[in-house]
C-alpha positions as CSV (number, residue, x, y, z in Angstrom):
1,E,0.0,0.0,0.0
2,E,1.7,3.2,-1.1
3,L,1.0,6.3,0.9
4,L,2.2,8.9,-1.6
5,G,0.5,12.3,-1.2
6,R,-1.5,11.2,1.8
7,T,-1.6,12.2,5.5
8,P,-0.2,9.2,7.4
9,E,-3.4,8.7,9.4
10,L,-2.3,5.0,9.9
11,L,0.1,6.3,12.5
12,Y,-2.7,7.7,14.6
13,S,-3.8,4.5,16.3
14,P,-3.9,5.1,20.1
15,T,-2.0,1.8,20.4
16,N,1.1,3.3,18.9
17,P,3.6,5.1,21.1
18,A,3.1,8.8,21.7
19,G,5.1,11.0,19.2
20,L,5.5,8.2,16.7
21,C,4.3,10.3,13.8
22,D,6.8,13.0,14.5
23,D,9.5,10.4,15.0
24,V,8.8,8.7,11.6
25,Y,8.6,12.1,9.9
26,R,11.9,13.2,11.3
27,H,13.7,10.0,10.4
28,T,12.2,10.1,6.9
29,L,13.6,13.5,6.3
30,A,17.0,12.2,7.5
31,G,16.9,9.4,4.9
32,G,14.2,6.9,5.8
33,W,12.4,4.9,8.5
34,H,11.5,1.2,8.8
35,G,9.6,-0.5,11.6
36,E,6.4,-2.2,12.7
37,I,3.4,-0.2,13.9
38,I,-0.4,-0.6,14.3
39,K,-2.7,0.7,11.7
40,C,-6.3,1.6,12.4
41,R,-9.1,0.9,9.8
42,K,-12.0,3.3,9.4
43,D,-14.2,0.9,11.4
44,G,-11.7,1.1,14.3
45,E,-10.2,-2.4,13.8
46,E,-6.4,-2.4,14.4
47,F,-3.8,-4.6,12.7
48,P,0.0,-4.7,12.5
49,I,1.9,-3.4,9.5
50,S,5.5,-3.2,8.4
51,L,6.2,0.4,7.3
52,S,9.1,1.7,5.2
53,T,9.5,5.4,4.4
54,S,11.9,7.2,2.2
55,L,12.6,10.5,0.3
56,I,11.6,11.2,-3.3
57,K,14.3,13.2,-5.0
58,S,14.5,14.9,-8.4
59,S,17.2,14.3,-11.0
60,T,19.1,17.1,-9.4
61,G,19.0,15.5,-5.9
62,Q,16.4,17.9,-4.5
63,T,13.9,16.4,-2.1
64,V,10.4,16.8,-3.7
65,G,8.3,14.5,-1.5
66,L,8.1,11.6,0.9
67,V,6.8,8.1,0.3
68,G,5.7,5.3,2.6
69,V,5.0,1.6,1.8
70,A,3.0,-0.4,4.3
71,R,2.5,-4.2,4.3
72,D,-0.1,-6.1,6.3
73,I,1.8,-8.5,8.6
74,S,-1.2,-9.8,10.5
75,E,-0.8,-13.4,9.3
76,R,2.9,-13.5,10.2
77,K,2.3,-12.1,13.6
78,R,-0.5,-14.6,14.2
79,A,1.7,-17.5,13.2
80,E,4.5,-16.2,15.4
81,K,2.1,-15.9,18.4
82,Q,0.7,-19.4,17.8
83,S,4.2,-20.9,17.5
84,T,5.3,-19.3,20.7
85,A,2.1,-20.4,22.5
86,F,2.4,-24.0,21.5
87,A,6.1,-24.1,22.4
88,L,5.3,-22.7,25.8
89,L,2.4,-25.1,26.2
90,G,4.6,-28.2,25.5
91,Y,7.4,-26.9,27.8
92,R,5.1,-26.2,30.7
93,L,3.0,-29.4,30.4
94,S,6.1,-31.5,30.5
95,S,6.6,-30.4,34.1
96,A,3.0,-30.7,35.2
97,T,2.5,-33.0,38.2
98,S,-1.3,-33.3,38.2
99,V,-4.2,-33.1,35.9
100,E,-5.4,-30.0,37.7
101,Q,-2.0,-28.2,37.1
102,A,-2.1,-29.3,33.5
103,A,-5.6,-27.9,33.1
104,E,-4.4,-24.5,34.6
105,I,-1.5,-24.4,32.2
106,I,-3.8,-25.1,29.2
107,V,-6.3,-22.4,30.0
108,E,-3.5,-19.9,30.8
109,V,-1.8,-20.4,27.4
110,A,-5.3,-20.3,25.7
111,S,-5.8,-16.9,27.4
112,G,-2.6,-15.6,25.9
113,L,-3.4,-17.0,22.5
114,F,-7.1,-16.1,22.2
115,G,-8.3,-14.5,25.4
116,W,-11.4,-15.8,27.3
117,D,-14.0,-14.8,29.9
118,A,-15.0,-18.3,30.9
119,C,-13.6,-21.7,30.4
120,Y,-13.5,-25.3,31.4
121,V,-11.5,-28.5,31.1
122,H,-13.4,-31.8,31.4
123,L,-11.8,-35.2,31.1
124,L,-13.3,-38.6,30.4
125,A,-13.3,-41.3,33.0
126,P,-11.4,-44.4,32.0
127,A,-14.5,-46.1,30.7
128,G,-15.2,-43.1,28.5
129,K,-18.8,-42.9,29.6
130,R,-18.6,-40.3,32.3
131,V,-17.2,-36.8,32.4
132,I,-15.0,-35.5,35.3
133,P,-14.9,-31.7,35.6
134,I,-11.2,-30.7,36.3
135,L,-11.3,-26.9,36.1
136,T,-14.2,-24.5,35.6
137,M,-13.6,-20.7,35.6
138,D,-15.7,-17.6,35.0
139,T,-15.2,-13.8,35.2
140,V,-17.3,-12.5,38.1
141,D,-17.2,-8.8,39.0
142,G,-14.3,-8.3,36.7
143,Q,-12.2,-11.1,38.2
144,R,-11.5,-14.6,36.9
145,Q,-12.3,-17.2,39.5
146,R,-13.0,-20.9,39.9
147,V,-16.7,-21.8,39.9
148,K,-18.7,-24.9,40.3
149,P,-19.3,-26.8,37.1
150,G,-22.8,-26.7,35.7
151,R,-23.3,-30.3,36.9
152,P,-21.0,-32.7,38.8
153,M,-19.7,-35.9,37.4
154,L,-22.1,-36.7,34.5
155,D,-22.7,-38.4,31.2
156,P,-21.2,-36.5,28.3
157,S,-23.8,-34.0,26.9
158,P,-24.8,-34.2,23.2
159,L,-22.5,-31.3,22.5
160,M,-19.5,-33.0,24.2
161,R,-20.2,-36.2,22.3
162,S,-20.3,-34.3,19.1
163,V,-17.0,-32.6,19.8
164,M,-15.3,-35.8,20.8
165,K,-16.5,-37.6,17.7
166,D,-16.4,-34.9,15.0
167,G,-13.9,-32.4,16.3
168,S,-13.9,-28.7,17.3
169,K,-16.9,-26.4,17.2
170,L,-17.4,-22.7,17.3
171,I,-20.7,-21.2,18.3
172,N,-21.4,-17.5,17.7
173,R,-24.6,-16.3,19.1
174,A,-24.6,-13.2,16.8
175,K,-25.0,-15.7,13.9
176,E,-26.8,-18.4,15.8
177,P,-28.9,-16.9,18.6
178,R,-30.4,-20.2,19.5
179,P,-27.8,-23.0,19.1
180,K,-29.1,-26.3,17.9
181,V,-27.2,-28.2,20.6
182,E,-27.9,-28.3,24.3
183,L,-25.7,-25.9,26.3
184,V,-25.0,-26.3,30.1
185,R,-24.5,-23.0,31.9
186,F,-22.0,-22.5,34.7
187,G,-20.7,-19.6,36.8
188,D,-22.9,-16.5,36.3
189,M,-26.1,-18.1,35.1
190,Q,-27.6,-14.8,34.1
191,R,-24.8,-13.8,31.7
192,P,-24.7,-16.0,28.6
193,S,-21.5,-16.2,26.5
194,A,-21.5,-14.5,23.1
195,S,-19.2,-17.0,21.5
196,M,-17.9,-20.4,22.6
197,M,-15.1,-22.6,21.3
198,Y,-15.0,-26.3,22.1
199,V,-12.1,-28.6,21.2
200,P,-11.2,-32.2,22.0
201,I,-8.2,-32.9,24.1
202,H,-6.1,-35.7,22.6
203,S,-3.5,-38.0,24.1
204,S,-1.8,-40.7,22.0
205,Q,-4.4,-40.1,19.3
206,Q,-7.3,-40.8,21.7
207,V,-9.8,-38.2,22.9
208,I,-9.5,-37.9,26.6
209,G,-11.5,-34.7,27.3
210,V,-12.9,-31.4,26.1
211,L,-11.6,-27.8,26.5
212,S,-13.9,-24.8,26.1
213,I,-13.0,-21.2,26.1
214,Q,-15.8,-18.6,25.9
215,S,-16.2,-14.8,25.5
216,Y,-18.9,-12.5,26.6
217,T,-18.2,-10.1,23.8
């Protein structure tokens, strides 16, 4: 994306450091600037870009303008974040001494990778016909805390059976106000999640449980 002849409004994202625009302008006049910053779309959405600026000079060497070239690096940043998260997950799980500690590690890494307001980790009993709640958390009064599961040790719900058999599911209430599957509420029963992700937990190619992370927004 060339920014020739345009005001560099992309520098005005509040996420960028104060004075960034002046800094880029000053370095551009001195020969050029290169770095990674946050760009803001008209709808307010932010995403990372790689920006390079330089001088435009005439045949006589006189500076006649400035030019900036921006490249969207969202996918690269997302891949780097995912790679780091999975490396951290593997490293920390290797030192876990209990299933409870492993569950805490999983949801902590999921928080850094995706962010969540509520979550749970449920494992299957050895026979595979019962569910054992290991960790259930919700955001109450602005604070994440452990809460009681929607039900104690129970048979897998139709949703859990579907996830264990067919794989991960994403439910977005904005697109599907009334999900076709039965949902079990937990934590703040008066505050339904806006989106919910459910994924099977595997060990040695066998499904041993389900992880869910959920957002109120």
